[in-house]
N, C-alpha and C positions, 0 to 999 in steps of 0.2 A: 526403390523398395523392390525386393525380389518377390517371386510369385508366391512363395510360402507366406511371407509376411502380409502380402495383399490379401490372401485368402483368410489368414488369421484375423486381420482387422475387419474384414467383411463379416465374418462369423461373430466377432465381438459386437459389432454394431447391430446385427440382426437379433442376437440373443440377449444383449444388454448384460452379459455376464462373461466371466473369464476365469480360467483355472490357474491358480497360483499354489504351488506346493501341494497339489492334489485337491485343493479346496475350490469350489465354485463360488466366485465372488461377484456381486453386482458392481456396476461401475462406480457407484458412490463409495463402496467399501474399498475399492482400488485406489480412488482419489485420496481417501482418508489414510490408508496405509502408506501412500507415497509421502504425505505430509509428515507422518510419524518417522518414516525412513530418513527424510531430509533433516529432521531434528538431530540425527546422528551423523550428518554430512561433515566431512572435514573442512568444508568451506564455511567459515564462521558466519558470514552475513546471509548466506543461503539458509543456514540453520536458524538464525534469528528471525528471518522473514517467515519461515515455516512455523515457528513458535508463535509469532504474532497472529498468523492466520488461524491457528488452532485456538488461540485465546478468543478471537472474535467469534469462532464457531462454538464456543462454550465449553471447551475441554480444560477447564481451569484447574481441577484437582490434579490431573495427570501432568500438566505443565508446571505446576507448583513444585513438584518433586524434581523435575528436570532443571528448573531454574535455580534451585538450591545448589545443585552440583555445579552448574555453570557459573554461578556467582563466586563459589569457592575457587574455581579455576581461573577466573578472569578479573577478580576484584581489583588487582593492581596493574592491569594491562590497559594503557591508554586506548581510547576508541572502543575496544571490545567491552570494557567495563560499562561504558555508556549504553551499549546495546542491551546488556544484561539488566541494568537498572531500569531502562525504559520498559522492558518486558515485565519486570517486577511491578512497576506502577500500573501497567495495563491489567495485570492478572490479579492484583491484590484487591480484596474487598474491604479490608480494614483501612479506614481513612488515615489513622495515625501511621500505619506502616507504609501506606501509599505516599504520604507526605515525607516520610523519612527517606525514601528513595528519590523523590523529587529534590529534596535537599541535597542529597549526594551529587546529583547532576548539577545543581545550582552552584555548589561549592567548586566544582571544576570550572564552571563558566566564570566565576569571580576570581579565580586564582590565575594571575598573569603568567605564572610559570607552567601552567598546564599545556601539554602539547595537543590536547584534544578539545580545546575550547569550542571550535566550530561544531564538532559532533555534539557537544553539550547543548549549544544554542539550538541546533537542529532538533534534538530530541525534546527540549523544552517547548519548542514550537509545535512539535507533533502531539505533545501532551496538553496543548491549549493553555500553557503557562504564559501569562502576560509579563513582558519585560519592558513595558512602556515607560515606567518611571525608574528603571534600574540603570545606573551609569554604564555606559558602553565601554568595553575593554578596548584598549588601543593596541592593535597588532602592527608590528613594524613592517611586515610583508604586505605591500599594497594589494596584491591579488587576494590574499587571505582576508585582509581587512575589508575588501569589497564584498566577499562572500559572507563574512561575519555580519556586515551591515544588511545584507540581503535577508538573512535569517531573522535578524532583529526587526526589520520592517514587517516581516510576517508575524512574529510573535507579538509585535506592538499593536496589532489590530484587535487582539483579544481584550475583553473587558477587564479592567483592573479593579473592579468592585462589583458587588452583587447587584447594584442598581443600574449598571451601565451595560452596553451590548457591543456586539462587534462593530468596529469602526469601518463601515463599508465605504465611506468616502476615501479613506486611506488605502483600502484594498484596491479600489478601481484606479486611484491615482498611481499606485505602484504597478498595476498591470499595464498601464500606459507609459511607464517610465522609459526614458531614453537609455537607461542602463539595462543591458540585456540580462545580466545576472539578477537584478532586482525583479525584472519582469518574469523571468523563467522560474525562480524560486517561489514567487508569490503564486504563480499558476500551479506549481507543484503542491503548494500548501492548501489549495482549495479543497481537496478531497478529505482534509482533516477537520473541516469547519462544521460538520454536521449538516442537518437539513436546513436549507435557506428558504425563506418565504418571499412571496410577492415580487416586487420590482427588482430587488437585488439579484434574486435567482434568474429572472428573465434576462437581466442585463448580462449576467455570466453566460447564459445559454446562447443568447444572440451573438455575443462576442466569440464564443467557441465555434458556432456554426459558420460565421462569416470570416473567421481568421484564415488567412492564407497559410499554406504549409510552412511552418517555421520550426524545424525540429530542435528540441522536443517541446517547445512552448505550446504549439497548437495541440499536441497530444495531451499535455497536462491540462489545458483548458477543457478539452472535451471530457477527459476523465473526471476533472473537478465538477463540471456541469452535471454530469450524470450522477455522481456520488452525492451531490448536495441537493438533488431533485426532491422537492417536497411532495407529499402524498397527493395533493390536489392537482399536480402537474404531471403525474405518472403517464397519463394517456394523451398528453398534449402533442401537437405537431413537433414541438421542440425535441422532445425525448426520442421520437421516431427518427428524426434527422441525426441527432447525436449518436444514437445506437448504430445507425447504418454506417456512419463514419468510423466509429470505434471497431465495428466488426471487420471493416476493410483493413484497419490497422492490425487487428488481431490475427488476420490470416496472412499478413506480410512477413518479412524476414528480419525486421529490426526488433531486437529483444526488448528494448525499452518501450516501444510502441505496443508490443504484445503484452508485456507485463502490465502496463498501465491500463490498457483496454480491458483485460480480464479482471483486474481488481475493481474497476468501475462497474463492470457488468455484475460482479459479485455484490458490490455495495448496493446496486439497484435491485437485485434479487427479483427478477421478473420470470414467472414460469414460462412465458413465451420465448425466452432466450435459452431454455434448458436444452433443447435438442441441438441448437447451434453449438452451445458450449460443450456438450457431450461429444458431438462429432469431432470437434477440434481437439478435445482432450485425447480421444482414442488415437487420433493421428500422431499427436506428439508423444503419447505414452509408448506407442509401438516403436518409437525411435530412441527410447531412453538409454538403451545399451549400445548405441552406435558410437563410433569413434568421434563424430562431430558434435556429440551432445555435451557441450561445455558447460561451465558454471552459469552462464546467462540463460542457457536453455533449461537447466535445472531449476532456476529461479522462475522462469516463465511457467514451467510445469507446476510449480507450487502455486502460482497465481491462478492458473486455470483450474487446478484441483479445488482451491478455495471458491472460485466462482461457481463451479459445478455443485459443490456441497451447499452453498448459500442458495442457489436457485432451486436445487432439489428440495431443500428444507421449505422454501416458500411454496413450491409446487404442491407439497404434501400437506399444507396447512388448510 
């Protein structure tokens, strides 16, 4: 970083504001502006991730207009249509409309001629749709079939009726599987399970803390453990250790580690993390126009923008 950028960054940190187009903006406004900028990114999945962050942050009306246009553009394009429909489900308040988009994804999953079956299964799992009692599609490619089964393992732990609950025994069995894809994808799925309680969460936390570095499995475990942390465990020794490990990953150079770490910190939303996240945001933001700022770094900046806004919101409550 040259001397001018270093001075600029220092000033930014000291004043907590920044001039854009002649307007003085606080760091939260800059993070929010960045997410909206990324919604217009030419890289489709960066766009989708930014949209999902904005939905989680509560900007539903703005996103609804954006999604209507996206759906028109990508309705018939495999993989990308799944991303659009998933966002529609997340943003939709009307149950009937929400179910209509879930059904669209489900129809892709059950159509053996679909080229985006795996994307459909992944999105159904992210949306907490149980596929426990649904016939599994047979894919002729063994590698794809293995990934398909990995996502189905994840989706099958969800309750398939209002009186049942998450199948934790199946979850932990999969996390200990000899199949690396099963293990990795189940660990990735942890952050979508909502808040866990009691022994199941402590089991996840202990496993995450004690897991030797196994990229990206160990990162997913740590992210999942923090994202699922229940209210009564927020001040426990487990969360302190998990956050320490995630902050080390967040400051590293591996984009997946950084992305997952910041999403987890955002999901946890602790005011004590705000200054750390703000400092790292400013560092990364100051580089966003550089030649080495690729699609992965853009996505990381979206994740840290989300984390900043979530922790800032928590800080101000």
